C-alpha positions in Angstrom: -11.7 -7.1 7.1 -11.3 -3.4 6.4 -10.9 -3.0 10.3 -8.3 -5.7 10.3 -6.5 -4.0 7.3 -6.5 -0.6 8.9 -6.3 -0.9 12.8 -4.9 -4.1 13.8 -2.2 -4.4 11.2 -1.2 -0.9 11.5 -0.9 -1.2 15.5 1.1 -4.3 15.3 3.5 -2.7 12.8 3.9 0.2 15.2 4.9 -2.4 17.9 7.4 -4.0 15.7 9.1 -0.5 15.1 9.0 0.0 19.0 10.4 -3.4 19.7 13.1 -3.0 16.9 14.1 0.3 18.5 14.5 -1.4 21.8 16.5 -4.3 20.4 18.8 -1.7 18.6 19.4 0.0 21.9 20.2 -3.3 23.7 22.6 -4.1 20.8 24.5 -0.9 21.6 25.4 -2.8 24.7 26.7 -6.2 25.4 23.4 -8.0 24.8 23.4 -10.0 21.5 20.9 -8.7 19.1 17.8 -10.7 18.3 16.1 -11.1 15.0 14.4 -7.7 13.6 10.8 -7.9 13.4 8.9 -7.0 10.0 7.8 -3.3 10.2 4.8 -3.4 7.9 2.3 -1.0 8.9 -0.8 -2.1 7.2 -3.2 -0.1 5.1 -4.1 3.5 5.6 -7.7 4.4 5.8 -7.5 5.8 2.3 -5.9 2.6 0.9 -8.7 0.6 2.5 -11.4 2.8 1.1 -10.0 2.8 -2.4 -9.5 -1.1 -2.1 -13.1 -1.4 -1.1 -14.2 0.8 -3.9 -12.2 -1.1 -6.6 -13.4 -4.5 -5.3 -17.0 -3.3 -5.3 -16.6 -1.9 -9.0 -14.8 -5.1 -10.1 -17.5 -7.3 -8.7 -20.3 -5.3 -10.3 -18.6 -5.3 -13.7 -18.2 -9.3 -13.5 -21.8 -9.4 -12.5 -23.2 -7.4 -15.3 -21.0 -9.2 -17.9 -22.4 -12.5 -16.8 -26.0 -11.5 -17.3 
């Protein structure tokens, strides 16, 4: 899940940025513009690390409160 959050989503976001710039270049000509893609870049490694740490902390706190 962490690999997906940092790697695959980030790369698909970079591809969306590139494709949108290509669409903009074509739209300057006579080719009708298409629908812009979403340019969400995913999580940075720091965000993924903090999310993991937060999830583990909350899970631990819930676990000890049940016992």
